[in-house]
SETI-917243 format. One record per residue: x, y, z of N, C-alpha, C in turn. Coordinates in steps of 0.2 Angstrom, whole numbers, plus 2048, in hexadecimal, padded with zeros to 3 digits. Each point is the difference from the previous one (the first is absolute). Layout:
BEGIN
XYZXYZXYZ/...
% end
This chain:
BEGIN
8047FA8007FD8068018038077FF/8008047FB8038067FF7FE804804/8048058047FE8068038028067FD/7FA8047FF8028077FE804804804/8058047FB8068048057FC804805/7FB8037FD7FD8068057FD7FC806/7FD7FA8007FD7FC8058057FE804/8067FD7FD8067FE804802805805/8028067FD8028068047FB801806/7F98017FE7FC8018068007FA806/8027FA7FD8007FB805806801804/8068027FD8068008047FF806804/7FE8057FF7FE8068047FC7FF806/7FC7FB7FF7FA7FE8058057FC805/8047FC7FE8047FC804806804805/8028047FB8058058047FC803806/7FA8047FE7FD8038057FE7FC806/7FD7F97FF7FF7FE8068067FC803/8067FF7FD8067FF804803807804/7FF8047FE8018078037FC800807/7F87FF7FE7FC8018068007FB805/8037FB7FE8027F9805806802804/8058037FC8068028047FE805805/7FD8077FE7FE8048057FD7FD805/7FA7FB7FE7FC7FF8068057FA806/8057FE7FD8037FC803805803805/8038067FD8048048037FC804807/7F98027FE7FC8038057FF7FB807/7FF7FA7FD7FE7FB8058067FF805/8067FF7FD8077FF802800806805/7FF8067FE8028078057FB7FE806/7F97FF7FF7FB8008068027FA804/8037F97FE8027FC804807802804/8048037FD8078048047FD805805/7FB8047FF7FE8058047FC7FD805/7FC7FB8007FC7FD8058067FD804/8047FD7FE8067FB804802806804/8038057FD8048068027FB802807/7F98007FF7FD8048057FE7FA805/8007FB8008007FB8068077FE804/8058007FC8067FD803803804806/8027FE8038048048078048047FE/8028058038048067FF8067FC7FF/8058037FC8077FE7FF8017F97FE/7FA7FD7FD8017F97FF8018007F9/8027F97FC8038007FA7F98017FB/8018037FB7FB8007FB7FF7FA7FC/7F97FF7FC7FF7FB7FC8057FD7FC/8038067FC8057FD7FB8067FF802/8038028078057FD8037FF7F9802/7FB7FF8037FE7F98028007FA7FB/7FF8037FA7FE7FB7FA8087FF7FD/8038058018078007FE8047F8801/8008008078017FA8037FF7FA7FD/7F97FF7FE7FD7F97FE7FF8017F8/8048057FD7FF8007F88047FA7FE/8067FE8038057FA7FB7FB7FA7FF/7FC7FE8067FC7FB7FF7FA8017FC/7FD8067FF7F98017FC8028007F9/8078027FE8018027F88007F77FE/8037FC8048027FA7FD7F97FC7FF/7FB8028057FA7FD8007FD8037FA/8008077FE7FD8027FB8037FE7F9/8067FE7FF8047FE7FB7FE7F87FF/7FF7FD8067FD7F97FE7F97FF7FD/7FC8058027F98017FD8008017F9/8048067FF8008017FA8037FB7FA/8057FC8028047FB7FC7FA7FA7FF/7FC7FF8067FC7FB7FF7F98027FB/7FE8068027FA8037FB8038007F9/8068017FE8028007FA8017F87FD/8027FC8048007FB7FD7F97FC7FF/7FB8028047F97FE7FF7FE8037FA/8018067FD7FE8047FC8037FC7F9/8067FE8008047FD7FA7FB7FA7FF/7FF7FC8057FC7F97FF7FA8027FC/7FD8058047F98017FD8008037F8/8058047FF8018037F98027FA7FB/8057FD8028037FC7FC7FD7F97FE/7FC7FE8057FD7FA8007F97FF800/7FD8068017F98028007FD7FD807/8057FF8057FC7FD8077FC805804/7FB7FF8017FB8048057FE7FE807/7FC8018027FE7FE807805802805/8037FA8028058008078068057FE/8048007FA8048047FE7FE808801/7FA8027FD7FE8058007FE804808/7FE7FB8047FF802807807801804/8057FC7FE8058008028048077FF/8018027F98028057FE7FD807802/7F98008027FE806803800800808/8017FB802802800807808801802/8047FE7FB807803800801807800/7FD8027FA8018077FF7FD804805/7F97FE8037FD804806805801806/8037F98028057FF8058068057FF/8038007FA8068057FF7FE806800/7FA8037FE7FE807800800802808/7FC7FB804800802807807800803/8047FC7FF8088008038038067FD/7FE8037FA8038077FF7FE806802/7F97FF8057FD805802805804806/8037FC8038058038068068057FC/8027FD7FB8048047FC7FE8067FD/7FA7FF7FE7FC8077FD7FF805807/7FE7FD8067FF804805807805803/8057FC7FF8078028018028067FC/7FE8007F98028037FB7FB807801/7FB7FF8017FB806801802804807/8017FC8048048048078068037FE/8037FD7FD8088037FF8008067FB/7FB8007FB8018057FA7FA804800/7FB8008057FA8037FF7FE803808/7FE7FB8047FD802806805803805/8077FD8018038048058028067FD/8038027F98018077FE7FA805801/7FB7FD8007F9806802802800807/7FF7FD8037FF7FD808806805803/8068007FD8058048058018077FC/7FD8017FB8008077FD7FC803805/7FA7FD8017FB804805803801807/8037FB803802801806807805800/8048007FA8058068007FD8067FF/7FC8007FD7FC8077FF7FC803806/7FE7FB8047FD802806805803806/8067FC7FF8048028058048077FF/8018007F98048057FE7FC808800/7FA7FE7FF7FB8078007FD800807/8007FD8067FE802806802807803/7FB8048028048068037FE801807/7FB7FC8048008028068037F9804/8008008078027FA8047FC7FA800/7F98027FF7FB7FB8007FF7FC7F9/8028047FA8017FD7FA8067FD7FF/8048028038077FC8017FF7FA802/7FD8008068007FA8047FC7FB7FC/7F98027FD7FC7FB7FD8057FD7F9/8038047FD8047FF7FA8067FA803/8038018068047FB8027FD7FA802/7F97FF8037FC7FC8027FF7FB7F9/7FE8037FB7FF7FD7F98067FD7FE/8068048018067FD7FC8027F8805/8008008058007FA8047FB7FB7FF/7FA8027FE7FB7FC8017FF7FD7F9/8028027FA7FE7FE7F98077FF7FE/8068008038077FD7FE8047FF806/8067FD7FE8057FF8068058057FF/7FF8048068058058008077FC802/8058027FD8077FC801805805805/8008067FD8058048027FE807801/8018048047FF807801806804800/8038057FC8058038017FF808801/8058038038008077FF8078027FC/7FE8037FB8058027FA802807800/8068018008038077FE7FD8027FA/8018077FF7FC8027F98047FE7FB/8077FE8008057FF7FB7FE7F97FE/7FE7FB8047FE7F97FF7F87FF7FD/7FD8068007F97FF7FD7FF8007F9/7FE7FB7FD7FF7FE7F97FC8077FC/8018017FA7FD8067FE7F87FF7FE/7FE7F98017F97FE8007FC803805/8038018067FD8028067FE8087FF/8028047FC8008067FE803805806/7FE8068018038058047FD800807/8027FD8057FE800806803803804/7FC8068038048048058007FD806/8067FD8018017FE8078087FE800/8038018078077FE8018017F87FD/7FA7FB8018027FA8007F87FE7FD/8017FB7FD7F97FD7FD8007F9802/7F87FE8017FF7F98027FF7FC7FA/8047FB8007FF7FB7FA7FC7FA803/7FC7FD7FD7FB7FB8028017FA7FA/8037FA8028017FB7FC7FC7FA801/7FC7FD7FB7FD7FA8018047FA7FE/7FE7FA8028037FA7FD7FF7FF7FB/7F98017FD7FE7FF7F98048047FC/8027FD7F88038037FB7FC8017FA/8018047FC7FC8037FB8027FB7FB/7FE8027F98027FA7FA8068007FF/8048058008078018008057FD805/7FD7FD8058057FE805801805806/7FE8067FF8028048057F9801806/8038018057FB8018067FC806800/7F98008027FD806800803805806/8008057FE8018058057FC806801/7FF8048057FC806800806805804/7FF8077FF8048058037FC805802/8018038067FC806803805803806/7FD8068018038038067FB7FF806/8037FD8057FD7FE8067FB805803/7FA7FF8027FD8068048007FF807/7FE7FA8028017FE8078037FA802/8057FF8048047FB8017FC7FB803/7FB8018047FD7FA8037FC7FC7FA/7FF8037FB7FD7FB7FA8067FB7FE/8068008018057FB7FE7FF7FA804/7FC8008067FF7F98037FB7FD7FC/7FC8027FC7FC7FC7FC8037FC7FA/8058027FE8057FD7FB8067FC803/8018018078077FF8028007F9805/7F97FE8007FF7FB8048037F97FD/7FF7FF7FA8047FA7FD8048037FB/8018067FD8058027FC806802803/8068007FD8068028028018077FF/8038038058008088008088027FF/8038047FC8078017FE800809800/
% end
């Protein structure tokens, strides 16, 4: 059966549009799962992506085995015309392989989408706080939604250009244990308004 070029192009466009919609829906679902896990987990505990990293070596082997089994069943069905059991095994193997790949997808969404958005919000909240109350609330959010690793007092000569012009003899640097896609830890810089607010950050973080 021949397909006219115009109809073929429309069919391809429809498939591409459906694939994009499914991808966006998957990313949105992953973001919702990561947010709910962050909301329910204890403060300063590991994120979902970090927990999955330790189990990923076993997961990818399981996913590869399922994909290979599904491919073998697909070849049997295509070359020998087998149906029935081979078709069901193929579907089950592909489904199991996709389920095994979900943790990897969540890890990618967390590292490339969720955490950059979350820490951009935390950094902006810390760096724009102007009153002691806003500063304390920002520090609480930093300790609740991330794992504060170190708190530094930097001289002006050591302050990076990204921090901008902060009018203070020394600048507070807050560093999280989490890192961005480039491997650098997330950091925020500000002029400290109230020394008492440091207690919110320094209960578990290291101060220098």
